[in-house]
ZAMARGU-4260 file (C-alpha; in steps of 0.2 Angstrom, whole numbers, plus 5000, padded with zeros to 4 digits):
<rodrens>
0) 5528/5585/5704 | 5528/5582/5683 | 5528/5596/5671 | 5522/5590/5652 | 5524/5601/5638
5) 5514/5598/5623 | 5509/5606/5607 | 5492/5608/5598 | 5492/5609/5581 | 5477/5617/5572
10) 5479/5617/5553 | 5471/5627/5540 | 5456/5615/5538 | 5452/5614/5557 | 5461/5596/5561
15) 5467/5596/5577 | 5483/5586/5584 | 5489/5587/5601 | 5508/5578/5601 | 5518/5578/5618
20) 5534/5589/5618 | 5541/5584/5633 | 5543/5579/5650 | 5550/5584/5667 | 5550/5578/5684
25) 5552/5586/5700 | 5551/5577/5715 | 5544/5585/5731 | 5556/5576/5742 | 5572/5587/5747
30) 5572/5597/5732 | 5589/5605/5728 | 5593/5621/5721 | 5597/5613/5704 | 5580/5607/5702
35) 5571/5623/5704 | 5562/5628/5689 | 5571/5623/5671 | 5586/5620/5670 | 5598/5623/5654
40) 5598/5606/5650 | 5577/5604/5651 | 5576/5621/5640 | 5587/5612/5625 | 5575/5598/5627
45) 5561/5606/5627 | 5565/5618/5610 | 5572/5602/5602 | 5557/5591/5605 | 5548/5608/5600
50) 5557/5610/5583 | 5554/5590/5580 | 5537/5593/5581 | 5533/5609/5572 | 5543/5606/5555
55) 5535/5589/5551 | 5518/5597/5553 | 5522/5612/5542 | 5532/5600/5529 | 5516/5591/5531
60) 5504/5604/5528 | 5514/5612/5512 | 5517/5598/5503 | 5497/5592/5504 | 5493/5610/5498
65) 5505/5609/5485 | 5500/5593/5477 | 5484/5604/5472 | 5486/5613/5455 | 5482/5632/5456
70) 5475/5629/5438 | 5464/5614/5436 | 5463/5609/5454 | 5467/5594/5451 | 5478/5583/5463
75) 5496/5578/5455 | 5504/5564/5455 | 5513/5557/5470 | 5531/5549/5464 | 5539/5542/5480
80) 5545/5550/5497 | 5563/5553/5503 | 5571/5560/5521 | 5577/5576/5520 | 5587/5584/5532
85) 5587/5600/5539 | 5598/5612/5551 | 5590/5623/5561 | 5595/5634/5576 | 5587/5621/5587
90) 5593/5606/5583 | 5593/5594/5565 | 5576/5588/5560 | 5572/5575/5547 | 5558/5575/5538
95) 5546/5567/5524 | 5550/5573/5507 | 5538/5568/5493 | 5543/5571/5475 | 5527/5575/5464
100) 5524/5575/5446 | 5519/5595/5439 | 5504/5597/5432 | 5505/5603/5412 | 5495/5617/5416
105) 5504/5624/5428 | 5518/5638/5427 | 5532/5639/5429 | 5535/5623/5419 | 5520/5619/5408
110) 5524/5601/5409 | 5524/5584/5418 | 5541/5585/5427 | 5546/5578/5445 | 5549/5591/5457
115) 5552/5591/5477 | 5542/5605/5487 | 5554/5606/5501 | 5569/5605/5491 | 5561/5622/5482
120) 5560/5632/5498 | 5575/5623/5510 | 5588/5620/5493 | 5604/5620/5506 | 5596/5610/5520
125) 5599/5624/5533 | 5586/5636/5537 | 5592/5655/5533 | 5591/5658/5551 | 5604/5646/5558
130) 5615/5655/5545 | 5614/5673/5550 | 5617/5667/5567 | 5631/5657/5564 | 5639/5671/5554
135) 5636/5684/5566 | 5645/5673/5579 | 5660/5669/5566 | 5662/5686/5563 | 5667/5689/5581
140) 5676/5676/5588 | 5685/5662/5581 | 5675/5648/5572 | 5683/5635/5587 | 5675/5647/5599
145) 5658/5649/5587 | 5657/5629/5590 | 5661/5628/5610 | 5647/5641/5611 | 5632/5633/5602
150) 5635/5618/5610 | 5633/5627/5626 | 5618/5635/5621 | 5609/5626/5608 | 5603/5608/5607
155) 5608/5598/5593 | 5624/5604/5589 | 5634/5589/5594 | 5639/5584/5578 | 5642/5604/5574
160) 5661/5607/5570 | 5673/5622/5565 | 5674/5615/5546 | 5655/5618/5544 | 5655/5636/5552
165) 5669/5642/5542 | 5661/5638/5525 | 5642/5643/5530 | 5650/5660/5535 | 5660/5661/5519
170) 5647/5655/5509 | 5635/5672/5517 | 5651/5683/5512 | 5652/5677/5495 | 5632/5682/5496
175) 5634/5698/5502 | 5649/5704/5492 | 5641/5707/5476 | 5625/5715/5484 | 5622/5732/5489
180) 5606/5738/5497 | 5594/5749/5487 | 5599/5769/5488 | 5594/5776/5503 | 5584/5794/5502
185) 5596/5808/5495 | 5602/5821/5506 | 5605/5840/5502 | 5618/5843/5491 | 5627/5851/5499
190) 5631/5837/5512 | 5650/5831/5511 | 5653/5813/5513 | 5672/5809/5519 | 5678/5793/5515
195) 5696/5789/5524 | 5705/5773/5519 | 5720/5764/5526 | 5727/5747/5527 | 5731/5732/5537
200) 5740/5717/5537 | 5737/5701/5542 | 5747/5684/5540 | 5746/5673/5522 | 5744/5656/5523
205) 5753/5651/5509 | 5774/5649/5512 | 5778/5661/5498 | 5780/5681/5500 | 5775/5690/5503
210) 5770/5681/5520 | 5755/5695/5523 | 5743/5702/5514 | 5735/5719/5513 | 5716/5721/5519
215) 5711/5740/5513 | 5698/5747/5525 | 5688/5764/5528 | 5673/5771/5537 | 5659/5784/5525
220) 5653/5796/5537 | 5642/5813/5534 | 5635/5825/5547 | 5618/5818/5554 | 5620/5800/5545
225) 5628/5784/5554 | 5645/5782/5547 | 5648/5761/5537 | 5664/5753/5537 | 5669/5743/5522
230) 5684/5732/5519 | 5690/5722/5504 | 5706/5713/5497 | 5711/5720/5481 | 5715/5706/5473
235) 5698/5698/5478 | 5689/5712/5469 | 5688/5720/5453 | 5691/5736/5454 | 5693/5747/5471
240) 5687/5761/5462 | 5671/5753/5457 | 5668/5744/5476 | 5670/5762/5484 | 5659/5770/5470
245) 5644/5759/5472 | 5647/5761/5491 | 5646/5780/5491 | 5632/5782/5477 | 5621/5769/5487
250) 5624/5778/5506 | 5623/5797/5497 | 5608/5790/5487 | 5614/5800/5472 | 5625/5799/5457
255) 5636/5809/5460 | 5637/5813/5479 | 5650/5826/5487 | 5664/5816/5493 | 5682/5818/5500
260) 5693/5805/5502 | 5707/5806/5513 | 5721/5794/5513 | 5739/5793/5522 | 5747/5795/5506
265) 5753/5778/5503 | 5756/5769/5487 | 5741/5758/5490 | 5729/5772/5492 | 5735/5788/5483
270) 5727/5785/5467 | 5711/5778/5472 | 5702/5795/5472 | 5707/5799/5455 | 5700/5781/5447
275) 5680/5786/5455 | 5668/5791/5441 | 5664/5809/5447 | 5673/5822/5456 | 5681/5821/5472
280) 5690/5829/5483 | 5706/5821/5488 | 5715/5827/5504 | 5732/5822/5513 | 5729/5816/5531
285) 5736/5828/5541 | 5744/5816/5556 | 5759/5809/5546 | 5763/5826/5539 | 5763/5832/5557
290) 5774/5818/5562 | 5786/5822/5550 | 5787/5841/5553 | 5788/5835/5572 | 5806/5825/5567
295) 5813/5839/5559 | 5810/5850/5575 | 5816/5838/5586 | 5833/5836/5575 | 5835/5854/5574
300) 5833/5857/5591 | 5846/5842/5598 | 5860/5848/5587 | 5876/5847/5597 | 5884/5864/5593
305) 5898/5870/5601 | 5907/5886/5589 | 5899/5902/5587 | 5896/5897/5568 | 5887/5880/5574
310) 5876/5889/5588 | 5868/5903/5576 | 5866/5888/5561 | 5858/5879/5575 | 5845/5892/5580
315) 5842/5896/5563 | 5838/5878/5556 | 5827/5877/5572 | 5817/5893/5570 | 5812/5888/5552
320) 5808/5871/5556 | 5796/5879/5571 | 5788/5889/5557 | 5783/5874/5543 | 5769/5869/5555
325) 5762/5883/5554 | 5764/5887/5536 | 5754/5867/5531 | 5740/5872/5544 | 5737/5888/5536
330) 5740/5883/5517 | 5753/5895/5515 | 5762/5881/5503 | 5770/5888/5494 | 5780/5899/5509
335) 5783/5883/5518 | 5792/5876/5500 | 5803/5891/5501 | 5809/5888/5519 | 5814/5868/5515
340) 5825/5876/5500 | 5834/5888/5513 | 5837/5873/5525 | 5843/5864/5513 | 5854/5875/5506
345) 5863/5878/5524 | 5863/5861/5524 | 5876/5860/5510 | 5885/5877/5510 | 5890/5876/5532
350) 5905/5868/5537 | 5904/5860/5552 | 5917/5860/5563 | 5914/5845/5574 | 5906/5828/5569
355) 5892/5828/5578 | 5883/5842/5570 | 5888/5836/5555 | 5879/5819/5556 | 5864/5830/5563
360) 5866/5840/5548 | 5867/5826/5534 | 5850/5817/5544 | 5842/5835/5542 | 5846/5835/5525
365) 5840/5819/5523 | 5823/5820/5531 | 5822/5839/5523 | 5822/5830/5506 | 5812/5813/5512
370) 5798/5828/5515 | 5798/5837/5500 | 5795/5820/5490 | 5782/5818/5502 | 5772/5833/5497
375) 5778/5834/5479 | 5770/5816/5478 | 5753/5824/5486 | 5754/5841/5480 | 5735/5840/5475
380) 5730/5831/5492 | 5738/5847/5502 | 5723/5857/5508 | 5718/5871/5521 | 5717/5860/5538
385) 5713/5874/5549 | 5699/5881/5539 | 5692/5863/5539 | 5696/5862/5558 | 5685/5877/5560
390) 5671/5868/5551 | 5670/5853/5563 | 5678/5842/5545 | 5690/5829/5546 | 5707/5831/5544
395) 5715/5815/5546 | 5712/5795/5542 | 5708/5793/5562 | 5693/5784/5557 | 5699/5773/5547
400) 5714/5767/5558 | 5699/5764/5571 | 5690/5753/5558 | 5708/5743/5557 | 5706/5740/5572
405) 5688/5735/5575 | 5687/5725/5558 | 5705/5718/5555 | 5717/5717/5574 | 5699/5714/5583
410) 5696/5696/5573 | 5710/5692/5561 | 5727/5698/5572 | 5727/5703/5589 | 5730/5686/5599
415) 5724/5675/5588 | 5738/5664/5579 | 5729/5662/5562 | 5735/5662/5545 | 5722/5668/5530
420) 5718/5665/5512 | 5715/5682/5503 | 5699/5673/5499 | 5694/5669/5515 | 5699/5686/5522
425) 5690/5695/5510 | 5672/5687/5514 | 5676/5687/5532 | 5677/5705/5531 | 5664/5707/5523
430) 5651/5698/5535 | 5660/5708/5549 | 5656/5725/5541 | 5639/5718/5539 | 5637/5714/5556
435) 5644/5733/5561 | 5634/5743/5549 | 5618/5731/5556 | 5613/5728/5537 | 5617/5708/5537
440) 5599/5704/5538 | 5594/5715/5527 | 5607/5709/5513 | 5604/5693/5515 | 5586/5698/5509
445) 5591/5706/5495 | 5600/5691/5489 | 5586/5678/5491 | 5575/5689/5482 | 5589/5693/5469
450) 5590/5673/5471 | 5572/5671/5468 | 5567/5682/5452 | 5571/5673/5436 | 5583/5678/5422
455) 5577/5685/5407 | 5581/5673/5395 | 5574/5658/5407 | 5558/5669/5409 | 5555/5672/5390
460) 5557/5651/5388 | 5544/5650/5401 | 5534/5662/5393 | 5536/5652/5376 | 5530/5635/5384
465) 5515/5643/5392 | 5511/5651/5374 | 5513/5633/5366 | 5503/5625/5381 | 5487/5639/5378
470) 5486/5635/5359 | 5474/5620/5355 | 5480/5605/5345 | 5477/5608/5327 | 5466/5594/5316
475) 5474/5585/5303
</rodrens>
């Protein structure tokens, strides 16, 4: 049996052309399982052949229409033909691209200048669908693995390499980095948005110290709204606060949303909420605070007391340490500070009778002073954690830590021995966030729409040309 696939092309003015796309032979003698139906190679051949037919036909039809002036209906002059190579999802296609002389009565130039119609609609020799596909894959797996997968399933990818995939992915990342979608529908004014911020480190490519750099990552969530992840390298954005503010205002649909910022008190993130252009409620992550208190409880419980004085001191310190968690949980901060002061006084005035007990008291004294400095540096971020948990509101950066694992670790760190530049990591993080948020096609569409809009000064210049062309020449 022979299978012949033909394509019938019908133009807008009624001309019909039938072109053979592919031909397959399926002999009836001794059929084997591999000859049943179409194989993967047959499918790739069929798609490639169909693409080689469709794109030249589209190009010829579009250029034929474009040769006619939209004002005077006169056919413009043809200068010459050139070959234009276009990379598509189903292979690379070479088409004949004419260069035309524009009509002086037609916008936007109102002059006789050379232009290529195909270069206007495909300026970068790769269709947007291919850029979208490669960036989606590159956001989830290494660049070389993307090449292997595309060569396995798509036709015309024999010459594809990882450098091309990387460059196109970073190009997409640069395009969507400065694009913010239109603000969504504003929710209730009482809706509280929670933004948790954390950081993850990746290995740097430069052979200088520090060998790693930080990527700020987080998640934005509200009740009844799909959470959104975000990431950026601090040195690659003009202002972290402006970027966060634009994200919040876009998602909330208002210029002054009700926001709480949850951080772990690190030096790189604790001052972000002070730079935002609207009021923000800062919240200190409960988990690191609880772990510091847990360390104090373990130290006081593990003291080796031998004398009656040491035993009494150990029991007193342990009783005070076990009450600290309750004080912070219910926002009794002054009471917690009093207990810390009492414990510090005990560590200073009690004379230990054994070296082990003295070492434990010294260790406890150091950890108490560390906790004091921790809460003093973030005392404005301490809240009533019990009340927030009862209201089913977040009190920790757990959702930010999951975003770090989802965005950074899964693609740049774990089991992937790669080194990154700050620019490359930042742009890839933008693509990965857009893929996770499921708005990569929308952001690319917004970029192309913005690109098609002429700048204001060019629009004014073209308007002056149009007015000059419309004026009749004055007689001498």
